[in-house]
Every structure is written in structure tokens, then in C-alpha cells.
C-alpha positions in Angstrom: 68.6 68.0 88.2 68.0 68.3 91.9 67.7 71.5 94.0 68.1 71.6 97.8 67.5 74.7 100.0 69.3 74.9 103.3 69.9 77.6 106.0 73.1 79.6 105.8 72.8 81.9 108.8 71.1 85.2 109.2 71.8 88.9 108.9 69.9 90.9 111.5 66.4 89.5 111.4 66.8 88.1 107.9 67.4 84.4 107.3 70.0 83.6 104.6 69.8 80.4 102.5 71.9 78.4 100.2 70.5 76.6 97.2 72.4 73.5 96.1 71.9 72.7 92.4 73.0 69.1 91.5 73.0 67.3 88.2 73.3 63.6 87.4 77.0 63.9 86.5 78.0 64.8 90.0 78.3 68.6 89.4 77.1 70.9 92.1 76.6 74.7 92.2 75.8 76.4 95.6 74.3 79.8 95.6 73.5 82.0 98.6 70.6 84.5 98.8 73.1 87.1 100.2 74.4 88.8 97.1 73.1 86.0 94.9 76.6 84.7 95.6 78.1 81.5 94.2 79.8 80.0 97.2 80.9 76.6 95.8 81.1 74.7 92.5 81.9 71.0 93.1 83.2 68.6 90.5 83.6 64.9 90.9 87.0 63.2 91.2 87.8 59.7 90.0 87.8 58.3 93.5 84.3 59.5 94.1 85.2 62.6 96.1 84.5 66.1 95.0 86.7 69.2 94.6 85.6 72.8 94.9 86.7 75.0 92.0 85.7 78.5 93.0 86.7 80.9 95.8 84.2 81.2 98.6 83.4 80.2 102.1 81.5 77.4 103.8 80.0 79.8 106.4 78.2 83.2 106.1 80.7 84.6 108.6 83.5 84.2 106.0 82.0 86.9 103.9 82.2 89.3 106.9 85.7 88.7 108.2 88.0 91.7 108.6 90.4 90.2 106.0 87.6 89.7 103.4 86.1 93.2 103.9 89.5 94.8 103.7 90.4 93.0 100.5 86.9 93.2 98.9 87.4 90.5 96.2 83.6 90.0 95.6 83.9 86.2 95.6 81.1 84.7 93.5 78.8 87.8 93.9 76.2 89.1 91.5 77.4 92.6 90.7 75.2 95.7 90.1 74.0 98.3 89.5 77.1 98.9 87.3 80.0 96.4 87.3 83.6 97.6 87.0 84.6 101.2 87.5 82.8 104.5 86.9 85.5 107.2 86.8 85.1 110.0 89.3 81.8 108.3 90.4 80.0 110.5 88.0 78.5 110.7 84.5 76.4 112.8 82.2 72.9 111.5 81.7 70.7 113.5 79.3 72.6 116.7 80.0 72.6 116.4 83.8 75.7 115.3 85.8 74.9 112.4 88.2 77.1 111.7 91.2 77.1 108.2 92.6 78.7 106.7 95.6 82.5 106.8 95.8 83.9 103.5 97.2 87.2 103.1 95.3 89.1 106.3 96.0 87.2 108.9 93.9 85.6 106.3 91.7 82.5 104.0 91.9 83.4 100.3 91.8 80.9 97.5 91.2 77.9 99.6 92.2 79.0 101.3 95.3 79.4 100.7 99.1 76.2 98.6 99.1 75.8 97.2 95.6 73.8 94.2 94.6 76.6 92.0 96.1 75.7 93.2 99.6 72.0 92.9 99.3 69.7 90.0 100.4 67.8 88.8 97.4 64.4 87.2 97.3 64.4 83.8 95.8 62.2 81.0 94.5 62.5 77.7 92.6 61.0 78.1 89.1 60.3 75.9 86.1 61.7 77.1 82.8 60.1 76.8 79.4 62.2 73.6 78.7 60.9 72.0 81.9 64.2 72.4 83.8 64.1 73.9 87.3 66.2 76.9 88.3 66.5 79.5 91.0 65.2 83.0 90.4 66.7 85.7 92.5 64.8 89.1 92.6 65.9 92.5 94.0 64.4 96.0 93.9 66.9 98.9 93.8 65.1 102.1 94.6 65.5 105.4 92.9 68.6 107.1 94.3 70.2 103.8 95.5 74.0 104.5 95.7 73.1 107.7 93.8 71.8 106.0 90.7 68.6 107.3 89.1 65.5 105.3 88.6 63.9 102.3 90.3 65.3 99.0 89.1 63.7 95.6 89.4 66.3 93.0 88.7 65.9 89.2 88.3 68.8 86.7 88.0 67.9 83.2 87.1 70.5 80.5 87.7 70.2 76.9 86.5 72.3 73.8 86.0 71.9 71.5 83.0 72.8 67.9 82.4 75.3 69.1 79.8 77.3 70.6 82.8 76.3 74.1 82.0 75.8 76.7 84.7 73.4 79.2 83.1 72.9 82.7 84.4 70.1 84.8 82.9 69.9 88.5 83.9 66.8 90.7 83.3 65.9 94.1 84.7 63.4 96.9 84.2 63.5 100.5 85.3 61.1 103.4 85.5 63.7 106.0 84.4 66.9 105.9 82.3 69.8 104.6 84.3 73.2 102.9 83.7 73.0 99.2 84.3 75.5 96.3 83.9 75.3 93.1 85.8 77.8 90.2 86.0 78.9 87.3 88.2 82.2 87.6 89.9 83.2 83.9 90.4 86.9 83.1 90.8 87.8 79.7 89.3 90.6 77.3 90.0 90.0 74.2 87.9 92.6 72.2 89.9 90.6 72.5 93.1 93.3 74.9 94.4 96.0 72.3 94.2 98.0 74.7 91.9 97.8 78.3 90.7 96.4 79.2 87.3 99.6 80.2 85.5 100.0 76.8 83.8 96.4 77.1 82.4 95.9 77.4 78.6 93.5 80.2 77.5 91.8 81.1 74.3 89.6 84.2 73.8 87.7 84.9 70.5 88.5 88.6 70.3 91.4 90.7 69.0 90.3 94.0 70.5 91.0 95.1 74.1 89.6 98.2 75.9 92.0 99.6 78.5 90.1 99.8 81.8 88.3 102.9 82.9 89.0 104.9 79.7 86.9 108.0 79.0 86.4 109.7 75.7 85.4 108.1 72.3 85.1 104.3 72.4 86.4 103.9 68.9 89.5 105.8 69.7 90.2 103.8 72.8 89.9 100.3 71.5 93.3 98.6 71.1 93.8 96.0 68.4 96.1 93.3 69.8 96.1 91.0 66.7 99.4 89.2 66.5 100.6 90.6 69.8 101.1 88.8 73.1 97.6 89.7 74.3 96.1 88.0 71.1 94.5 84.9 72.6 92.7 83.8 69.5 95.2 80.9 69.4 95.5 79.1 72.7 98.4 80.3 75.0 99.7 79.6 78.5 98.5 82.2 81.0 101.9 82.5 82.8 103.8 82.9 79.5 101.6 85.8 78.4 101.8 87.4 81.9 105.6 87.2 81.7 105.7 88.7 78.2 103.2 91.4 79.0 104.9 92.3 82.3 102.0 91.8 84.6 98.8 89.9 85.6 95.7 89.7 83.5 93.1 92.4 84.1 92.1 92.9 80.5 88.7 93.6 79.0 88.3 91.8 75.7 85.7 93.2 73.3 83.5 91.0 71.1 81.4 91.9 68.1 78.5 93.7 70.0 75.6 92.0 71.8 74.2 88.8 70.5 70.7 87.4 70.8 72.0 84.0 72.0 75.2 83.1 74.0 78.1 82.4 71.7 81.4 80.8 72.7 83.9 83.5 73.6 86.5 81.8 75.9 88.1 78.5 76.7 90.4 77.9 79.7 92.0 74.6 80.4 94.0 73.3 83.4 96.8 71.3 81.8 97.2 69.1 84.9 93.7 68.0 85.6 92.5 68.5 82.0 89.4 70.2 83.3 88.1 72.9 81.0 85.8 75.9 81.3 84.0 77.2 78.3 82.4 80.7 78.5 79.4 81.6 76.3 77.7 85.0 76.5 75.5 87.5 74.8 77.6 90.3 76.2 79.8 93.0 74.6 83.0 91.8 76.3 84.7 89.9 79.1 87.2 90.9 81.7 89.9 88.2 82.2 91.3 88.7 85.6 93.9 86.5 87.3 93.3 87.4 90.9 95.9 90.2 90.8 94.8 91.8 94.1 93.5 88.9 96.1 95.0 88.6 99.6 96.8 85.5 100.6 95.3 85.9 104.0 92.0 84.6 102.6 91.3 80.9 102.5 88.2 78.6 102.7 87.6 77.1 106.2 88.5 73.7 104.8 92.0 75.1 103.8 91.8 76.0 100.2 94.4 78.8 99.8 93.5 82.0 97.8 95.8 84.8 96.7 97.5 86.3 93.6 97.2 84.0 90.5 95.4 81.4 92.6 92.2 81.8 90.5 90.8 83.6 87.4 87.6 85.5 86.7 85.7 85.7 83.4 83.5 88.7 84.0 81.1 89.1 81.1 79.6 92.6 81.1 79.1 96.0 79.4 82.0 98.4 78.9 84.0 99.5 81.9 83.3 103.1 82.6 80.6 102.8 79.9 78.6 105.9 81.1 81.6 108.1 80.3 82.5 106.4 76.9 81.1 108.2 73.9 79.7 105.7 71.4 79.3 102.9 74.0 76.0 101.2 73.2 73.5 99.5 75.6 74.9 101.2 78.6 71.6 102.9 79.6 68.5 100.9 80.5 65.3 102.7 79.9 61.6 101.9 80.6 61.1 100.9 76.9 64.5 99.1 76.6 64.9 96.6 79.5 68.2 95.0 80.4 68.9 91.4 79.4 72.0 89.4 79.4 72.9 85.7 79.5 76.1 83.9 80.3 76.9 80.1 80.4 79.8 78.5 82.2 80.2 75.0 80.7 82.4 72.6 82.5 84.3 69.7 81.0 85.8 67.2 83.5 
């Protein structure tokens, strides 16, 4: 596996870089130090060319356009401190109400107005225990950042294997109890944006769904969808399910707690190109999202068209609105219980 570091522009006086990770099968993953953001994933075509299969931009300026800022899709970003929504941008922590930044109406979305996705991460090439090289991104979020308590030191290690696995390993420590949930927000289109994703086949190894941003008791909120249209334990076509369910996917599927090692939780296949994405994770659950709110004004500089149902996300993370869900485990990171999470995106092409 080869890693190349190249300039990607600058923000103020800070230089931004892209790391290009390449394996011997022709797979490439490009990640920027701004937001620890996946900007491209390139897969080989039979004619020797390569197709990009994630939403993003070829220039840093693309992430600062008026259209992108207005739509705020978080293309490829590392999300924190807490991904998904926190209702009313507040929660009770050890008997004290904590107010965090409101950036989605009265709620806190993906960490606030300047979450981890809008920070410049430190980075270095590291050698893992198995001898493979990877990129380690590091960030310190000070006590009070976006209203969240405690100083957090976060590390996100990204690597690419010869088995075509893009591995993301999250670790974080804190000096005080604080809610913490990190994920990657890549939007995939396995056809290389030749088609939308409604013809894709999807399988998710879960029969419980948590409606987004619910408060109250977790056990009372979980919805069993076994045998219903949202039951994806047997492979189904995305468009068929969306039609039957009356809307796009924005559903959080719940697995059987955290696991020590990543286990297979989802498989999504483009029936035209026959490319397949497998998702393995240690996480509680995964939000399947079919780009419901993505603006059609957005496209890559090379012409790849984005928009509704033009891509899908597999966001592996802790419970949405977890700080306000009674019975939700592993929501609070403490000095003696560090945060750890691992997700693998495995590509078949």
C-alpha cells in the first residue's frame, strides 16, 4: 500500500493537505486534513480508467461554496463531538442541564456550528501493529467547545488494505464526563454517479429501528420491523422499499450492542456495475440515508451530479439524541472509560 501527501490549499495561515492511499488492486482513498474528510474513493474500470464513488470536490474551495454551505451535506467528513441530533441542544449530565450550540433550528446537529468536520486536524503517517501504514489524524477539542464539557483528545486512524478494506479506527479520551459519538459521513454511489441508488440492493442485519431524535426510555422507543417493509435482513431493492414506505431512507438500524471487533452489518450492491459495499462495525447502530436533502445544485468540478437519491450514507454511530435517551449505553465518555469505535468499508469490484 502506498501513501502520498499533496497540498490541497490553505485556510488562513494553515496549509491543508490530502493523503492519497493506494493499494495494489487500483483502489484509492483520498482524505483531507480539513475535517479529516474523505474527498474521493476511486475504483478501477475494465478499460484501465478509474471512477470516483463518493461525493466530494477536487478543490478545497468546493467545500466553501455558497451552495455547499447552505445545503450542509457534510460530504465525507469526520463528525463530532456528537453525530446526529441532540434535541433542544441540551441534556442532563449528572444532574446538571448542559446547553450546547444550536445549529439546526433549536437543536444541535453533528456537533454544532464548528464541529470536528470544520476543524483542521493534525496528521501523520503511522505504522500499525500488523506492519501496514495508515494516516492518523489528531484533534483537541477544549472544554466548552460548542458548549460540550470536558477536554477531548480525539484520534482517527484511516488505512487501506490489500483486501480492499477502508478501515477507520476512532479513539478519544477526556478529562471530564462528556457525550461523544464520532462517525464518517461519506456518501457512496457505486456506479460512479452514472445512475441514482434506487436500483441498489440492500441488506442490513438488524430488525430494530430507532426513530430519529426520540427522547424518553430507549426500550420504549425501539421499533421492531421484522416482517415489515423496513426489514432488510433479506436483500431488497432500495427504490421498492422507499416506494412502499412512502419516503427516502433516513433510518437508524440498531444492532446487538457494541462489539469488540467489527462484524458485518450491511451489504449494498449496485445491480448495474455489480460493485458491492460491505459495512463492518463495532457500533450500536447505523443510519442508512439516501441523500434525501442533498441539493442538485451540488456537483464535483469534473461533472459528477449530486442530489436526492444520487448517493447513500452508512453512518455507524451511537444512538441519535443519545444524551436524552434513558437506558442508552456508552453515550458518555469519561476519564476512565475512553471512546473507541471501528468501522470497515469493504469494496468488491
